[in-house]
C-alpha positions as CSV (number, residue, x, y, z in Angstrom):
1,M,25.6,15.4,-23.1
2,N,26.8,18.2,-20.9
3,D,27.1,18.2,-17.1
4,A,23.8,20.0,-16.5
5,A,21.8,17.5,-18.6
6,A,23.5,14.6,-16.9
7,R,22.6,16.1,-13.5
8,N,19.0,16.7,-14.7
9,F,18.7,13.0,-15.7
10,E,20.1,12.0,-12.3
11,Y,17.5,14.1,-10.5
12,L,14.8,12.6,-12.7
13,A,15.9,9.1,-11.9
14,Y,15.9,9.9,-8.1
15,G,12.4,11.4,-8.5
16,L,11.1,8.4,-10.3
17,I,12.6,6.0,-7.8
18,T,11.1,7.9,-5.0
19,A,7.7,8.0,-6.6
20,W,7.8,4.2,-7.2
21,L,8.8,3.6,-3.6
22,V,6.0,5.8,-2.3
23,L,3.6,4.0,-4.5
24,V,4.8,0.5,-3.4
25,V,4.6,1.5,0.3
26,Y,1.0,2.9,-0.3
27,V,-0.1,-0.3,-2.0
28,L,1.4,-2.5,0.7
29,T,-0.4,-0.4,3.3
30,L,-3.7,-0.8,1.5
31,V,-3.2,-4.6,1.3
32,S,-2.4,-4.8,5.0
33,R,-5.5,-2.7,5.9
34,E,-7.7,-4.8,3.6
35,G,-6.5,-8.0,5.3
36,R,-7.2,-6.6,8.8
37,I,-10.6,-5.4,7.8
38,R,-11.4,-8.8,6.2
39,R,-10.4,-10.6,9.4
40,Q,-12.6,-8.2,11.5
41,M,-15.5,-8.9,9.2
42,E,-15.1,-12.6,9.4
43,S,-15.0,-12.3,13.2
44,L,-18.1,-10.2,13.3
45,Q,-19.8,-12.7,10.9
46,R,-19.0,-15.6,13.3
47,M,-20.3,-13.5,16.3
48,L,-23.6,-12.9,14.5
49,E,-23.9,-16.5,13.5
50,D,-23.3,-17.6,17.1
51,K,-25.8,-15.1,18.4
52,E,-28.5,-16.3,16.0
53,K,-28.0,-19.9,17.2
54,H,-28.7,-18.9,20.8
């Protein structure tokens, strides 16, 4: 393998690593948002149940 091909594989590896890191950060962000929304929905549900009791 010549130097140009080796460099191309190096750039490919950097690109793939970057793409995976971006994907992991995106998924973690979605999980965090989902948890926050779930907690807000549970809080709203409790507020509605309390309001119905009174």
